[in-house]
N, CA, C and O atoms as CSV, one atom per row, in Angstrom:
chain,resi,resn,atom,element,x,y,z
A,1,MET,N,N,75.506,117.191,96.599
A,1,MET,CA,C,75.824,116.748,97.936
A,1,MET,C,C,77.080,117.482,98.421
A,1,MET,O,O,77.967,117.817,97.635
A,2,THR,N,N,77.127,117.709,99.666
A,2,THR,CA,C,78.227,118.429,100.277
A,2,THR,C,C,79.488,117.568,100.351
A,2,THR,O,O,79.415,116.339,100.325
A,3,ASP,N,N,80.634,118.223,100.441
A,3,ASP,CA,C,81.908,117.508,100.617
A,3,ASP,C,C,81.956,116.926,102.031
A,3,ASP,O,O,81.800,117.660,103.007
A,4,LYS,N,N,82.167,115.641,102.145
A,4,LYS,CA,C,82.123,114.980,103.451
A,4,LYS,C,C,83.211,115.465,104.405
A,4,LYS,O,O,83.095,115.281,105.616
A,5,ASP,N,N,84.266,116.083,103.872
A,5,ASP,CA,C,85.338,116.583,104.735
A,5,ASP,C,C,85.014,117.978,105.308
A,5,ASP,O,O,85.761,118.489,106.143
A,6,SER,N,N,83.916,118.586,104.868
A,6,SER,CA,C,83.636,119.944,105.312
A,6,SER,C,C,82.709,120.007,106.522
A,6,SER,O,O,82.352,121.099,106.964
A,7,GLY,N,N,82.318,118.865,107.059
A,7,GLY,CA,C,81.390,118.827,108.207
A,7,GLY,C,C,82.116,119.079,109.532
A,7,GLY,O,O,83.284,118.729,109.705
A,8,GLU,N,N,81.391,119.691,110.444
A,8,GLU,CA,C,81.910,119.960,111.788
A,8,GLU,C,C,80.879,119.536,112.824
A,8,GLU,O,O,79.705,119.882,112.698
A,9,ARG,N,N,81.286,118.812,113.821
A,9,ARG,CA,C,80.384,118.384,114.862
A,9,ARG,C,C,79.996,119.567,115.746
A,9,ARG,O,O,80.841,120.358,116.165
A,10,LYS,N,N,78.699,119.663,116.016
A,10,LYS,CA,C,78.160,120.696,116.883
A,10,LYS,C,C,77.344,120.029,117.978
A,10,LYS,O,O,76.737,118.979,117.764
A,11,VAL,N,N,77.335,120.645,119.150
A,11,VAL,CA,C,76.568,120.147,120.271
A,11,VAL,C,C,75.399,121.076,120.481
A,11,VAL,O,O,75.573,122.290,120.586
A,12,ILE,N,N,74.195,120.509,120.544
A,12,ILE,CA,C,72.999,121.247,120.878
A,12,ILE,C,C,72.761,121.038,122.372
A,12,ILE,O,O,72.349,119.961,122.803
A,13,GLU,N,N,73.020,122.057,123.132
A,13,GLU,CA,C,72.888,121.939,124.565
A,13,GLU,C,C,71.449,122.090,125.018
A,13,GLU,O,O,70.662,122.798,124.389
A,14,GLY,N,N,71.113,121.434,126.091
A,14,GLY,CA,C,69.776,121.470,126.654
A,14,GLY,C,C,69.628,120.328,127.607
A,14,GLY,O,O,70.609,119.675,127.963
A,15,PRO,N,N,68.395,120.074,128.032
A,15,PRO,CA,C,68.173,118.962,128.972
A,15,PRO,C,C,68.671,117.619,128.407
A,15,PRO,O,O,69.226,116.796,129.136
A,16,ASP,N,N,68.467,117.420,127.123
A,16,ASP,CA,C,68.972,116.232,126.404
A,16,ASP,C,C,69.996,116.721,125.384
A,16,ASP,O,O,69.627,117.196,124.310
A,17,GLU,N,N,71.269,116.607,125.714
A,17,GLU,CA,C,72.316,117.032,124.808
A,17,GLU,C,C,72.251,116.227,123.530
A,17,GLU,O,O,72.139,115.002,123.570
A,18,ARG,N,N,72.322,116.921,122.368
A,18,ARG,CA,C,72.232,116.271,121.070
A,18,ARG,C,C,73.445,116.683,120.217
A,18,ARG,O,O,74.070,117.716,120.459
A,19,TYR,N,N,73.753,115.869,119.238
A,19,TYR,CA,C,74.903,116.117,118.369
A,19,TYR,C,C,74.451,116.142,116.916
A,19,TYR,O,O,73.598,115.354,116.506
A,20,ILE,N,N,75.032,117.057,116.139
A,20,ILE,CA,C,74.811,117.109,114.690
A,20,ILE,C,C,76.170,117.327,114.025
A,20,ILE,O,O,77.145,117.720,114.665
A,21,VAL,N,N,76.200,117.062,112.735
A,21,VAL,CA,C,77.328,117.507,111.896
A,21,VAL,C,C,76.748,118.528,110.940
A,21,VAL,O,O,75.723,118.291,110.302
A,22,LEU,N,N,77.423,119.675,110.850
A,22,LEU,CA,C,76.959,120.804,110.062
A,22,LEU,C,C,78.045,121.180,109.040
A,22,LEU,O,O,79.223,121.276,109.384
A,23,CYS,N,N,77.637,121.390,107.796
A,23,CYS,CA,C,78.547,121.859,106.770
A,23,CYS,C,C,78.642,123.376,106.841
A,23,CYS,O,O,77.634,124.071,106.713
A,24,GLY,N,N,79.835,123.885,107.044
A,24,GLY,CA,C,80.018,125.341,107.118
A,24,GLY,C,C,79.888,126.009,105.780
A,24,GLY,O,O,79.694,127.223,105.716
A,25,THR,N,N,79.991,125.244,104.689
A,25,THR,CA,C,79.932,125.820,103.340
A,25,THR,C,C,78.488,125.953,102.830
A,25,THR,O,O,78.078,127.027,102.390
A,26,CYS,N,N,77.716,124.848,102.894
A,26,CYS,CA,C,76.384,124.883,102.292
A,26,CYS,C,C,75.240,124.811,103.303
A,26,CYS,O,O,74.080,125.010,102.941
A,27,GLY,N,N,75.560,124.527,104.576
A,27,GLY,CA,C,74.509,124.462,105.598
A,27,GLY,C,C,73.827,123.133,105.738
A,27,GLY,O,O,72.916,122.993,106.554
A,28,ALA,N,N,74.249,122.128,104.949
A,28,ALA,CA,C,73.670,120.798,105.093
A,28,ALA,C,C,74.018,120.275,106.486
A,28,ALA,O,O,75.047,120.644,107.050
A,29,ARG,N,N,73.154,119.410,107.042
A,29,ARG,CA,C,73.416,118.884,108.371
A,29,ARG,C,C,72.757,117.512,108.541
A,29,ARG,O,O,71.913,117.099,107.746
A,30,THR,N,N,73.168,116.835,109.593
A,30,THR,CA,C,72.504,115.604,109.960
A,30,THR,C,C,71.357,115.961,110.892
A,30,THR,O,O,71.245,117.097,111.354
A,31,ARG,N,N,70.503,114.970,111.161
A,31,ARG,CA,C,69.513,115.199,112.223
A,31,ARG,C,C,70.238,115.133,113.544
A,31,ARG,O,O,71.400,114.729,113.585
A,32,ALA,N,N,69.594,115.513,114.618
A,32,ALA,CA,C,70.197,115.516,115.943
A,32,ALA,C,C,70.169,114.112,116.537
A,32,ALA,O,O,69.140,113.437,116.508
A,33,TYR,N,N,71.297,113.681,117.069
A,33,TYR,CA,C,71.417,112.357,117.671
A,33,TYR,C,C,71.803,112.508,119.133
A,33,TYR,O,O,72.492,113.456,119.511
A,34,ARG,N,N,71.351,111.560,119.953
A,34,ARG,CA,C,71.668,111.582,121.396
A,34,ARG,C,C,73.034,111.039,121.694
A,34,ARG,O,O,73.665,111.453,122.667
A,35,THR,N,N,73.513,110.119,120.877
A,35,THR,CA,C,74.822,109.502,121.134
A,35,THR,C,C,75.912,110.074,120.259
A,35,THR,O,O,75.753,110.183,119.044
A,36,LYS,N,N,77.012,110.438,120.874
A,36,LYS,CA,C,78.132,110.988,120.150
A,36,LYS,C,C,78.694,109.930,119.220
A,36,LYS,O,O,78.937,108.802,119.649
A,37,GLY,N,N,78.901,110.258,117.991
A,37,GLY,CA,C,79.376,109.313,116.970
A,37,GLY,C,C,78.304,108.908,115.989
A,37,GLY,O,O,78.603,108.617,114.831
A,38,ALA,N,N,77.052,108.883,116.432
A,38,ALA,CA,C,75.961,108.506,115.529
A,38,ALA,C,C,75.827,109.548,114.417
A,38,ALA,O,O,75.549,109.200,113.270
A,39,GLU,N,N,76.024,110.817,114.755
A,39,GLU,CA,C,75.919,111.874,113.746
A,39,GLU,C,C,77.026,111.776,112.723
A,39,GLU,O,O,76.807,112.056,111.545
A,40,THR,N,N,78.225,111.378,113.158
A,40,THR,CA,C,79.341,111.212,112.223
A,40,THR,C,C,79.059,110.053,111.266
A,40,THR,O,O,79.306,110.171,110.066
A,41,ARG,N,N,78.548,108.944,111.779
A,41,ARG,CA,C,78.221,107.826,110.908
A,41,ARG,C,C,77.144,108.211,109.883
A,41,ARG,O,O,77.209,107.797,108.725
A,42,ALA,N,N,76.159,109.001,110.315
A,42,ALA,CA,C,75.107,109.463,109.391
A,42,ALA,C,C,75.718,110.353,108.301
A,42,ALA,O,O,75.342,110.248,107.133
A,43,TRP,N,N,76.632,111.203,108.668
A,43,TRP,CA,C,77.309,112.116,107.720
A,43,TRP,C,C,78.055,111.313,106.673
A,43,TRP,O,O,77.957,111.600,105.480
A,44,VAL,N,N,78.795,110.317,107.107
A,44,VAL,CA,C,79.598,109.500,106.209
A,44,VAL,C,C,78.709,108.738,105.240
A,44,VAL,O,O,79.048,108.626,104.062
A,45,ARG,N,N,77.595,108.218,105.697
A,45,ARG,CA,C,76.717,107.469,104.790
A,45,ARG,C,C,75.828,108.364,103.936
A,45,ARG,O,O,75.089,107.862,103.089
A,46,GLY,N,N,75.884,109.666,104.138
A,46,GLY,CA,C,75.142,110.627,103.303
A,46,GLY,C,C,73.715,110.891,103.767
A,46,GLY,O,O,72.888,111.384,103.000
A,47,ASP,N,N,73.433,110.565,105.010
A,47,ASP,CA,C,72.094,110.801,105.584
A,47,ASP,C,C,72.022,112.224,106.109
A,47,ASP,O,O,72.125,112.464,107.312
A,48,ILE,N,N,71.842,113.169,105.185
A,48,ILE,CA,C,71.870,114.595,105.564
A,48,ILE,C,C,70.589,115.306,105.157
A,48,ILE,O,O,69.827,114.836,104.312
A,49,ILE,N,N,70.383,116.446,105.784
A,49,ILE,CA,C,69.281,117.334,105.453
A,49,ILE,C,C,69.879,118.491,104.659
A,49,ILE,O,O,70.804,119.159,105.121
A,50,LYS,N,N,69.357,118.714,103.492
A,50,LYS,CA,C,69.879,119.812,102.651
A,50,LYS,C,C,69.644,121.138,103.353
A,50,LYS,O,O,68.600,121.353,103.970
A,51,GLY,N,N,70.616,122.017,103.253
A,51,GLY,CA,C,70.494,123.307,103.903
A,51,GLY,C,C,70.901,124.413,102.978
A,51,GLY,O,O,71.409,124.182,101.881
A,52,GLU,N,N,70.671,125.611,103.433
A,52,GLU,CA,C,71.105,126.777,102.686
A,52,GLU,C,C,71.910,127.668,103.615
A,52,GLU,O,O,71.443,128.056,104.686
A,53,LYS,N,N,73.108,127.982,103.197
A,53,LYS,CA,C,73.950,128.883,103.970
A,53,LYS,C,C,73.360,130.265,103.894
A,53,LYS,O,O,73.093,130.776,102.806
A,54,GLN,N,N,73.152,130.882,105.057
A,54,GLN,CA,C,72.566,132.243,105.080
A,54,GLN,C,C,73.557,133.256,105.462
A,54,GLN,O,O,73.233,134.442,105.530
């Protein structure tokens, strides 16, 4: 699991703005949420999608 302090909030712009938390080290991320703060709560509870840094 990624270090919870390494996440950074990102905004996915579009007709429906969405928010995610993305780990700059390993590429793990949360799913996209419509409400700001929901992605942070998901990150803290460990609800992440494993990723690979490319």
